[in-house]
C-alpha positions as CSV (number, residue, x, y, z in Angstrom):
1,M,7.5,117.7,207.2
2,T,4.7,120.3,206.8
3,V,4.7,123.0,209.5
4,T,1.2,123.5,209.8
5,A,-0.5,126.9,211.7
6,A,-0.3,125.0,214.9
7,G,3.2,124.5,214.5
8,L,5.8,121.9,215.3
9,N,6.7,120.0,219.0
10,I,10.8,119.6,219.9
11,A,10.3,115.9,218.3
12,A,8.9,116.9,215.1
13,L,11.4,119.9,215.2
14,A,14.2,117.1,215.4
15,H,12.8,115.1,213.1
16,A,12.2,117.5,209.9
17,T,16.0,119.1,210.8
18,G,18.0,116.2,211.6
19,V,19.2,117.5,214.9
20,P,18.2,115.5,218.0
21,A,16.1,117.2,220.2
22,H,18.0,117.5,223.0
23,T,20.9,119.0,221.4
24,L,17.7,121.4,220.3
25,R,16.9,122.6,223.7
26,K,20.1,122.8,224.3
27,W,21.0,125.1,221.6
28,E,17.7,127.2,222.4
29,Q,18.4,127.3,226.0
30,R,22.4,128.3,226.1
31,Y,22.4,130.3,222.6
32,G,18.6,132.0,222.0
33,V,18.6,130.6,218.9
34,L,15.3,129.5,218.4
35,A,11.7,131.6,219.2
36,P,8.7,128.9,220.0
37,V,5.5,129.9,220.5
38,R,2.8,128.4,223.0
39,T,-0.3,127.2,222.7
40,S,-3.2,128.1,224.8
41,G,-2.6,125.2,226.6
42,G,1.1,126.4,227.3
43,Q,3.1,123.6,224.9
44,R,6.2,125.1,223.0
45,R,5.3,124.9,218.9
46,Y,8.1,125.7,216.5
47,T,7.4,127.2,213.5
48,E,9.0,127.3,209.7
49,V,11.3,129.7,210.9
50,D,13.0,127.7,213.3
51,V,13.5,124.9,210.8
52,A,15.0,127.4,208.9
53,R,17.2,128.6,211.4
54,V,18.1,125.2,212.2
55,H,19.1,124.5,208.8
56,W,21.2,127.6,208.8
57,L,23.1,126.3,211.9
58,R,23.8,122.9,210.6
59,A,24.9,124.4,207.2
60,R,27.3,127.0,209.3
61,I,28.7,123.9,212.0
62,D,29.5,121.8,208.3
63,E,31.5,124.9,207.1
64,G,33.4,124.4,210.8
65,Y,31.9,126.9,213.0
66,R,31.6,126.0,216.5
67,I,28.1,126.5,217.4
68,G,28.7,129.2,219.9
69,E,30.3,130.9,216.9
70,A,27.3,130.6,214.6
71,A,24.9,131.2,217.1
72,A,26.8,134.5,217.8
73,L,26.8,134.9,214.1
74,L,22.9,134.2,213.3
75,T,22.1,136.5,216.9
76,A,25.0,139.4,216.1
77,P,23.5,143.1,215.8
78,E,25.3,143.6,212.7
79,N,23.0,140.4,211.4
80,A,20.0,141.3,212.5
81,P,17.3,141.1,209.9
82,A,15.9,144.6,208.2
83,A,13.2,145.8,209.8
84,T,10.8,145.1,206.2
85,P,11.2,143.3,203.3
86,G,11.7,146.1,201.4
87,D,14.5,147.2,203.6
88,L,16.1,143.5,203.3
89,I,16.1,144.0,199.0
90,E,17.6,147.7,199.2
91,A,20.1,146.2,201.6
92,V,20.6,143.3,199.4
93,L,20.8,145.8,196.2
94,R,23.4,147.9,197.6
95,A,25.7,145.3,198.4
96,V,25.7,143.8,195.4
97,S,26.0,147.1,193.6
98,E,29.4,147.2,195.5
99,S,30.3,143.4,194.4
100,D,30.5,142.5,198.0
101,V,29.4,139.1,197.6
102,D,29.9,138.2,201.6
103,A,27.5,140.7,202.6
104,A,24.9,139.5,199.9
105,Q,25.1,136.1,201.1
106,R,24.2,137.0,204.8
107,L,21.3,138.9,203.9
108,L,19.9,136.5,201.9
109,D,20.4,134.3,204.4
110,Q,18.5,136.4,206.8
111,A,15.8,136.7,204.2
112,F,15.4,132.6,204.5
113,T,16.5,132.0,208.2
114,V,14.3,134.7,210.1
115,Y,11.4,135.3,207.5
116,G,8.8,132.4,206.7
117,L,9.0,130.9,203.7
118,E,6.3,132.1,201.8
119,T,7.8,135.7,203.1
120,A,11.5,135.0,201.5
121,L,10.5,133.8,198.4
122,E,7.4,136.2,197.8
123,D,7.9,139.5,199.2
124,V,11.8,139.5,199.1
125,A,13.3,137.1,196.6
126,V,10.6,137.8,193.5
127,P,10.6,141.3,193.5
128,L,14.5,141.2,194.3
129,L,14.9,139.9,191.0
130,V,13.0,141.9,189.3
131,E,14.7,145.4,190.3
132,V,18.3,143.0,189.6
133,G,16.8,142.6,186.1
134,E,15.5,146.1,185.4
135,R,18.8,147.5,187.0
136,W,20.9,145.0,184.1
137,A,18.9,146.5,181.8
138,T,19.5,149.9,182.6
139,G,23.8,149.2,182.7
140,A,23.7,149.6,186.8
141,L,24.1,145.9,187.3
142,T,26.5,144.3,185.3
143,V,25.9,140.6,183.6
144,A,28.1,138.6,186.6
145,Q,26.0,141.0,189.8
146,E,22.7,139.7,188.0
147,H,24.1,135.8,187.6
148,L,25.1,136.4,191.5
149,V,22.0,137.0,192.6
150,T,19.6,134.6,190.9
151,S,22.2,131.6,191.7
152,E,21.8,133.0,195.4
153,V,18.5,132.7,195.6
154,R,17.9,129.6,193.1
155,A,20.4,127.8,195.7
156,R,18.6,128.6,198.6
157,A,14.7,127.6,197.2
158,L,16.5,124.7,195.8
159,R,17.4,123.9,199.5
160,R,14.2,124.8,200.6
161,L,12.4,122.4,197.8
162,A,14.8,119.3,199.2
163,G,12.9,119.7,202.6
164,P,11.6,116.4,204.1
165,W,8.4,117.2,202.4
166,P,5.6,113.9,202.3
167,G,3.5,114.3,199.5
168,V,0.3,113.4,200.8
169,R,-1.8,115.5,198.7
170,G,-0.2,114.1,195.9
171,R,2.6,114.8,192.6
172,A,2.8,117.8,190.6
173,V,5.0,118.2,187.9
174,L,6.8,121.9,187.3
175,A,8.4,122.6,184.4
176,C,9.4,126.2,182.3
177,A,8.1,125.9,179.1
178,P,10.7,125.3,175.9
179,G,13.0,128.7,175.4
180,E,12.3,129.6,179.4
181,R,15.3,130.0,181.3
182,H,13.7,132.2,184.2
183,E,13.0,129.5,187.1
184,V,13.2,131.4,189.9
185,G,9.2,132.3,190.1
186,L,8.4,128.4,189.3
187,L,10.9,127.8,191.9
188,T,8.6,129.8,194.6
189,L,5.6,127.7,193.7
190,A,7.6,124.5,193.9
191,A,8.9,125.2,197.2
192,L,5.6,126.5,198.7
193,L,3.7,123.7,197.1
194,A,6.4,121.0,199.2
195,M,5.8,123.1,202.3
196,E,2.2,122.0,202.0
197,G,2.2,118.7,201.7
198,W,2.7,117.7,197.6
199,G,5.4,115.9,196.2
200,V,6.9,118.1,193.7
201,V,8.8,116.6,190.7
202,Y,10.6,120.1,189.8
203,L,11.9,119.9,186.0
204,G,13.3,123.2,186.0
205,A,14.2,125.6,182.7
206,E,13.5,124.8,178.9
207,T,11.6,121.7,179.4
208,P,9.8,120.1,176.4
209,V,6.1,119.9,177.0
210,D,5.4,116.6,175.6
211,A,8.4,115.5,177.7
212,A,7.1,116.8,181.2
213,L,2.9,115.9,180.6
214,A,4.2,112.0,179.8
215,L,6.2,112.0,182.9
216,A,3.4,113.5,184.8
217,E,1.3,110.5,183.5
218,S,4.4,108.8,184.5
219,V,4.4,109.3,187.9
220,D,0.4,109.5,188.4
221,A,1.1,113.5,188.5
222,V,-2.7,115.1,189.6
223,V,-1.2,118.6,188.0
224,A,1.6,119.7,185.8
225,C,2.6,123.3,186.3
226,F,4.1,125.4,183.4
227,S,5.8,128.5,183.7
228,V,6.4,131.0,180.6
229,T,8.1,134.4,181.3
230,M,8.5,135.7,177.7
231,H,5.6,135.8,175.0
232,E,7.9,134.5,172.2
233,N,7.6,131.4,174.1
234,R,4.1,130.9,174.5
235,D,3.4,129.3,171.0
236,A,5.6,126.2,172.1
237,L,3.9,126.4,175.3
238,V,0.4,125.8,173.1
239,A,2.0,123.7,170.5
240,G,3.5,120.9,173.2
241,L,0.0,121.1,175.5
242,Q,-1.6,120.4,171.7
243,A,0.2,117.4,171.1
244,G,0.8,115.6,174.5
245,R,-1.7,116.8,177.0
246,R,-3.0,113.9,179.0
247,D,-7.0,114.6,180.4
248,A,-5.9,113.1,183.8
249,T,-3.7,115.6,184.7
250,A,-4.6,119.2,185.4
251,I,-2.6,121.8,184.0
252,V,-1.9,125.4,185.1
253,V,-0.3,128.2,183.8
254,G,1.8,131.1,185.3
255,G,4.7,133.6,184.2
256,Q,4.7,136.8,183.2
257,A,3.7,135.9,179.7
258,A,0.6,134.4,180.9
259,D,-3.2,135.7,181.7
260,A,-6.5,134.7,182.2
261,D,-7.1,134.9,178.3
262,F,-4.1,132.7,177.3
263,S,-4.6,130.1,180.2
264,D,-8.7,129.7,179.3
265,A,-7.8,129.3,175.4
266,L,-5.5,126.5,176.5
267,G,-8.0,125.1,178.9
268,A,-5.4,125.4,182.1
269,R,-6.2,127.1,185.2
270,Y,-4.1,130.3,185.5
271,A,-1.7,130.9,188.3
272,V,-1.3,134.5,189.2
273,S,1.4,133.8,191.6
274,A,2.9,131.2,194.1
275,R,1.3,132.7,197.2
276,T,-2.4,132.8,195.0
277,A,-1.6,129.3,193.7
278,V,-0.9,127.3,196.6
279,P,-4.5,127.6,198.3
280,A,-6.3,126.9,194.5
281,L,-4.1,124.0,193.8
282,A,-5.1,121.9,197.6
283,R,-8.4,121.7,196.5
284,L,-7.1,119.5,193.4
285,G,-5.0,117.6,196.1
286,R,-6.0,114.1,196.9
């Protein structure tokens, strides 16, 4: 269920989250956990933030919380979201540097619950991971602390990728180049594409290019996207594309080790970022 600019009505919200409409109304009226907007005609519409909030509440209930307790956690002043994504990043970094796992998890939950998916990923998760990597390189954070943040961000992105997206724009196959283990940028693109109506086939880290292209052909994919973040992995990507490319599938290349010249040389489209790639790829959709 894609959340459009107009938002979801209560029936669509129920379908997207698996929570009955009458339960959602009760949660909204009794606990104030949803914040619908009004159309010009006065109709209530729910956003992706509301979808994320309901998923968060369901996860807490599955952990054994009562709905009242879960709602209190979500709306408690001490759990209020930071004023800006930058403030939230700093709060996560403080928690991680102190090895406060609970606080780091709670703050990341806030990012994916209070902010829209694009903001949570592009303005919080990606710059957070860049900063974490830099602090690890200087010794300010340990390997364990770096892995903690990466795994927590990855888990939240994967949960959003697993949403009930319809795939109305066609299939998109996403893979990291051989040797590439940094996949959060690719996960960001995957989640945003799914939210925009693509049927995403996510292959993840260290994927042989020929295997990804063969799969793209077998599922009749419109586009295959490859991420390369380290320059030493570019040759493997080039070789794989030259050996296994299928003309029926458009190729998109992105990541820190890619640029417009590199992509042009491959005859591929260049994705500057997930945020800019999503509307550009919409033109390829069916």
